[in-house]
N, C-alpha and C positions, 0 to 999 in steps of 0.2 A: 519538582518534576511531577507529574504524575500519569499515572498509566490508566488508559480506560481499552474496553474491549467495546468495539465498533462490530455490529452482525449487519450485511448488506446480500438483500436479495439480487444477484444479478440479474437485470431483466434486458430487454431488447438493446438498449443503448450500454450495455457492459457495466464496468463497476462506475463506469465516467471519472477514473481520476488518473493521473500520468505520475509518472516515478523520477526521481534521479538518485544520485549518489550510488553507490555498491564499491565491493573491495576490487582494487586496479584499477578505480577509477582516474581520468585525466587529472583529477585533484588530489590523487593518491585515496588511500584505501577508510570509505566512509559509509557511513548506514545508511540505509534505504530512506530516502524521505521522499514525503509528497511535494511535489512541483507545482501544478493545476490539478484543480476541482472544477470539473467542466461544469455548463450550465445547464446538461442534462445527465441523469444516470443516477446509477444506485445513489453515491455519494453524495450525491446536488442533492437528490430528495430527503436523504438521512440528516443532513444537515450538519453533523459532527465533525469530522473530516475536513480539516483545517490545513493549509499550503506551510509547509513549514514541520509538519507532523510527523515525527518518526516511525518508520512501521517495523516492528519488533518480531512479528511472527503473524504467519498465513494461515489458520485453522491450525492452530498450534506448531507447526512447522518455523520454528526460526527462520529468522534471515541475515544471523551474524555469520558475518565473513563470507556471503556471498559475493557474487559479480551482479553488475545491473544487469547481463542476459539472463543470468538462473532466477533472478528476481521475477521481472517480468515474465521469464515462464511458468514461474511459479504462481502468479498472479493469473495469467491467463490458463493455465489448465486444472483451477479451483471453480466448478460449476455449482448453478445452486447457490446455497446460503454460504456468502464467505465469513466469515468470524476475524477479524484484522487484532490485533494486538499492537496498540498504540501508546507511542511517549509523546505528551506536548505538553 
């Protein structure tokens, strides 16, 4: 497994990816994974984030043990430059 740090600039199209998983998900306690990278948005422009990548942290805030809703909230609240720690 390889850790990588991906820095995205949140633009008008947002970060451009959706997530799946989380603590207490219907499938049990899961890490947060990238579900879809949309055709437009910061992630598509950057090109490094892939479906199935595990998101470990956002701007240094760990996603370990967070629910899906909490993870979505953390991603929504981050403005401007967003640094993702990713395991792929």
